N, C-alpha and C positions, 0 to 999 in steps of 0.2 A: 504493500500500501504505500502511494505517495503522496507529500506535501498536498497543500491547494497549489496550483501552478500561478508563480508568480507572473502579475499583468506587466508586462518587459517593459509596456508605453508607459507604463504609469511609474516606473521607477524614478527617482530623480537622476540626473547624470552626476552628480556628487562624487568625483573622484577617478570620472571620464580625463584620461589620456591621449584621447584622438582629437580633441578641440583645442583652437589655439594655434599660438605658432609655437615650434615645433622645440627649435631652440629653448625659447623662453620658459615652455610647459617642462621639458626636460630638467633645465636648470632649476627652476621653482621644485619639482619634483625629488633632484637630487640632493639638495643643500640640506631639509630635514633629513634625510637619508644619510648624508653625512655623519651630520650633528648626531643620529642615534647610532653608528658606528664607534664615531668618536668616545661618544657617551660610554660604549662599553668597553671600549679599549679601556679608558678610561678609568671602569672598574678596575680590570685586572691591572692596572698600571697601581692605583692606591692600592691594590692588596701585596702588590712586590712591593712597595716603598714601606707599608708596615713591617712585612716579613723581613725584607732587609735588614731594616733600620732596627727592629725590634728583636729579632732573632738571629739574625745572621746570615754570614755568606752562603752559607752550608745548606740554609734552608732554602734559599732564593735558587738556590741551584737543584732545589729536590722540587719546587714548580716548576722552574722549566722541565724536568725532566717526566714530573706527572701531567703537565697541562699537553705536552706532545702525544701524549696516549689517549688522553681527553679526547682528542681531535682525531685521533686515529680511530677509536672505537664510534662515536659518533658520526664519521662520515656517510654511511651508509643511509640514517636516517636524514641526513640533511639533502643527502639527493633526495631520496622520496620527497622532501618538504620544498625540495625548489621545483620537481615534477607537478604537484599541486598547484604549485605559486603561476607556473605558465601554463597551462588548461584552465586555471581560475582568472587570469589575465583574457586569455581568449575569451572566454566564455561572456566576463563580462564585457568586454571590447562590442561581442555580439551581442548585448542585454540581454543573456540567459543567466537571470539573477537565481533562478530555479538550480540552472546546472551547477553554477560554481558553487552552491552551497554542499551540492550531493558529492564535489569534489574534495571540499573542506572537510565536509564532512569524515569521508575515507580517510584523507591524507592523517585527522588526529587518531581516529579511531586505530588506525593500522600503525605509526607510529609510536601510539603512547602505548602500544603489545610491545613491540619491536624493542624500546628502549629498558621497560619492565624486566624483559625477560635480559640485555644486554648488561643492567646493573646487578643482576643476580651474579652472571658469569663474571662480569667484571670485576666483584670482591672477591671472587676466588682465585682468579687470573691476577692478582695485581702483582702479587710478590714474583712472578715467573716474568710479568711484562716487566718490571722495573730490572730484574736482574740480566734479561735480552738487549735492555737498551744500557747494560752496563754503566749502573748510575752509582756518581764516586761513594764508598762506603762513608763515610760521615753524613750524607744525604741520604742514604737508602732509607732509614727508619720514618724521618720526616717527609717522604715523599709517597712510601705506601699510608702512611695517615693519613696527608692527603688527601691522596686517590683515592681511597676508599669512602672516603667522607663524599667527593664529587658524585660518585661512580652512583650514590643510592641518593643522590638528586636527579637523576639523569631522565625519570621519567615525565616530572611537572615542567622540570627545563626545557624539554625536544618539542613538547607540548608548544611553550610560550613561545616557541622559534618559529612553528609552524604556523599559527597566529599569526608572530609579526609577518613573516613571508605570504600570507595569503591578505595580510591586511595592505601587502604593499602590491600585491597583485591586482586590488581592487583601488589603487590608485591613492590609497592613504598611507603617507609616509608620516601625518602629526602624530596618529595616535603610538605607534610606536616608539615616538622620540618621549613624551611626553612620560611613559613608564620604563623607557630606558633611565632617564632621568631619575625620576623615583629609585630604580634599584641602586645607581650607585650614589646618591645621597647615604642611603642607609647603609649600604657595604662600607661607606668611608666612616660611618659612625661605628659601625659596629666592630670592624676590626680591630683598633686599638684595644677596646672595652674586653674583648675576646681573646686576643692575644695575649695582652699584658695581664687582664687580671683588674681591671679598674674600676673601684667601687664596690657595689653588690652581684659582679660579674666575676666567674672563677676563672683562673690564669691556667687558659688552653693550650696557649704556643700556637702552632700550627695547626692544630685540629681548632682553635679559636677561627684562625684565618678563613679554610673553609667552610667553617659553618656560618660565620657571619655572611660569606658568597651564598652559599643555600638558605639563608634567611630573609634575605631582600630579594634575591630573585622570587622567592614564591609569593614573601607579599605584594612584587609587583606584577606578577601572574594574576592574581587573584582580585588585583584593583584592574587589569586591561580586562579582565572577560567582562568584570560588573560595569565596566565604559562602555564597553561594545554593546550590552543590552541596553543600558540604560539610554545612548547614544541610536538604539535602534540601526545599527552600521550593518552593510547587506548581508555578512557573514554570519551573522546572530542566527542561533540553530532553535525552533521552538516549537511546543507541541509535536505532531507528527515528523517533524523536519527533524527530530533530535533522533530516529534512525536512521540517519546519515552516518552516522558516528557507528555504525554496524558497520566494513565495506564489501562494495559489492564487487561482482567480479567486473563488469564492466569500467568502472572506475579504475579501480584496482589493476587491472591489467596495464592501462596508461599510466597510472605513478611507478609500477612496477619496472615496466619496459623501459622508461625512459627515465626513472628516478634510479636502476641500477647506474647506467654508465655514469651518470651525475654521482652520484655516491662513489662509482672508480674514481672521480677525480680527483673528490675529497681525498681517499685513499692515497692513491698515489702520489699525492703533497704528504699526505699523514706519515707515508710511508719513506718518504726522501726527505722530510724532517727529520725523523727518528734517526737516518744515516746519519746526517749533518751531525745532530746533536751526536752519538756515538763518535763521530770522527774529532768532535771538539772534546769530548771526554776523556780521549787521548792525550791531549795538548793540557792536559791537569786542569785541578779545580779553580784555579783564576781566570785561565779560559772559559771555562763553562759559566762560571760568573758573570765574564766580562760580556758572554754571546748572551745569557739570558736576562740583559743588561740591554743588550742591543736591540734585541728582540721587540722589546718593550718600543724603542723608537721605531723600530720599523713594523710594526703595525700599526702606526700613526702615518708613517710613508703610505702603504697600501692602502690604508682607509678612504681617499676617492676613488683608488679605481674599483674595490668595493664597490661604493655608494652608486660610483656613474654605472656602472658595468650591472648593479640590481635596475637601477631604472630602466636604463636601454633595453633589458629584457623585459621587463613590465609592461613598459610603454611600445615594444613592437611584438607583442603577445596579443595588446590592445588592436593594433591597428591591423594584425592579422585575423583577429576575431570580427573586424569591420570589415574583412574582405578589401582594406586600404593596402595591396601590396607594393605599389609606385612611392609611398612613404620611407620604406625601409632605410632606403639607401641614406637621406636626409635625417633619419635617425641616427643612424650609424654612423654619419660625420660629425653630427653635433656632438654624441656620445666624445669622440675620440678629440676634438677640440678645449669642450670642457675639462675632460683627462685629462690630457696635456698641459695646461694651464695649472689645477688645480693639484697636480700629482708634482710635477716640477715646484712649483711655489713651495711646498712643504718639506720636500727635500733638501732646497736650497736652504731654507729656513732652520730646520733641525741640523743639518751641515753646519753652520755659521754657528749655533747654540748647542752644539753636543756634553761640551761638558756639562755644563750646568745642570743637564736633564739627566745625564747619567749619574752625578753624583747622588740626586735625588734618591737612586736605588742604591748606590755601592758604598756612598760615603766619600767626604773629600781626602781623605787617605789611604783609599783603596788602590792598592796595585793592579786592579782589572781594569781601570776607569781610561789610562792612555791605552791599554788594550781593547777596548769596549771603543775608544773612539776611532783607533787605526781600522775597526771592523766596518763602522760606520763609512768610513770615507772610499773605501776599496768595495763596499757590496748595495750601498743604499743605493745608488743611482737606476739600479737595475726595474726599480719599480717604475719609471716612467716607459718605458718598455713593456713592461708587464701591464700598464691601464691601458695602453693602446691594443693590445693583445687581449684582455677581458671584454671589452667592448665589442670587439669583431665576435667572439667566440659566446656573448651574448646575445646579439640580434640571433646567431644561427641557433642555440639554444630554443628561444621563442618560437622558433619554427620547428623546434621538434629535432634538431638537426645537434645529437648529443653523443654521436661517436668522434666527428672530426674532432674536437676540441681534446675528448680524451686520448686521440692518437698525439696529438702534438704534444698535449703534455708529458704524456707517456718518452716521448721520443726526447724533449727538451730537459727533462728533469733525468733522466737514467742516463742512455747513451752518451748526452751531450756535458750536464751538469757532472755527473761520477766520470765521465771517461777524461774530461780535463783535469779534475782533481789526480786523477791514480798518474796522468801523463806527466805532467807536471809538480808531483809533490816535492821531488827529489830535490828541484830546481828553486822552489818558490817556499815551502816548510807550509805552513798555517796558510799562509797568503793563498795557499790554493783553491782553500775554503769557499774565502771573502769572492776572490774573482770567479770563481765558478760560475756564481749567480748572474752575473750581468750577460757572461758569458750565453748561459741557459737561455736567458729572458730575450737576448737577441734573436736568435735562433726562433725561440716559440714565434716572436713577433711574424717575420719572416714568412714563416709555415699558415699562421692564423690569414693573414693579406694572402698568399694563395687558394687557400682554401676558400675562404670569403669570397674570393672573386669566379672561383672554378672548380668548386667542387662538386656545384646542382645540388646542394641542399633545398635552395629555395623553390626547385619545381619540385621535389618529395613533402615539402612541406604544402604546398598548392594542395599537391595529392591528397595529399592525409587532411587541411581543412576542407576542400569540397566534399569528401566522405563523410565528415563530422554536420556539415551542414546540411546535408541529405539527409543523414538518423534523425539530424534532430527534427529537422520538416515533416519527416514522417512518423514519429512518436508525437509532434503535434496536431496532426493528420493535415497539412497545408504542402500545397504545392512547393517543389524547392526552387527559392529564388536566387540562389549562393553555388550552384554549383560547379559555375567558372567564375572565379576571381575577375574581379578587374586589373587588368595586367600594364 
């Protein structure tokens, strides 16, 4: 039994990304997404600052090792969430609101069950994972405590991410921004209280840092769900629509078939990150701490690329749903320009002021500070290439082209990045690690450009979109009016 169909002609166009000038609309949608991503990174930064300053360098190295594992194990669920977002964007662009809710419900239900299973397995497997990563002995017990607590929080945290991604698929970047701000404020307050045991709070050390993140995320998630219903946002589920939380075959087929290669991209990135951390660990504890601090700045440098890439994907998906295929290249060009300017500006600023930023994590007298500055100088500018690649692949993913970006990423991160490291390490030492980043990013950019222009992803996307439109019209009992998109 399905919910009462939504009269799409009466649904407000709130969140539509297909109206108005493309460049301006994309920029205005990207900015709150960027601020939200910055706040998300700020939450991790605040965590690292408190851990590094209140506990020490071993604890900071522990969080670096634990966080890369968390990124790895949640990669599949991220892929399914991204696949759901693409379908939500396409259906929202076609003003099929009920279809968008069906996709959203399936994504939430499926990811919640998946992450509950991962949480159990992760708790059990955490020691082996850290040993596989060659976590330094002094950081191992701290990393184990931190990792296990974060594992327990994964089901609701993943559902929160799916909700955030779904809202952006409907063109709403404001709501995720509001509640990411709530998360950062709460995490900033709870972290020192629970780490050091200030006032009535117990001194929990690194466990307090993890618990602070969990509590802040949970409170913000509950608040965001309440806000969605209070404002009656498009993805809210009521009455019989709550049945959409039980995954159905039609929706699940799309989410799994597209989500697996998207998740595989995250897995490739995570695995490559784990390999790099393992290589860095061989250089000693100080180098691991330096890399952990540098990664915090890397996160900010890549924020424009992630934000604009996500905005391009959402906008392109809505244009595809609306059948406006001729607008896709304009969306891509606008994204490249915005990304290049934003990423370049952030890179220059953090290179100019890297020492004050790194001291926040390591302290002014730490031997790891000059090491981290050197890492920044050699590796950080690769994100300029990365940003353009993100835009090109985001447009392809919006059209369902998910295997080509996976192939590009695999080539860049493994035969190129690792090949460069192993071929040059004897001559360059640890610099081979840092220089492998821009080398891999440059190759990925060239491959992404060639794939965008010549791989035929657009023709396959048109065929899939036409098939979906025909099926929807048949389900509604209407003649198909969008079988052949306007090219």
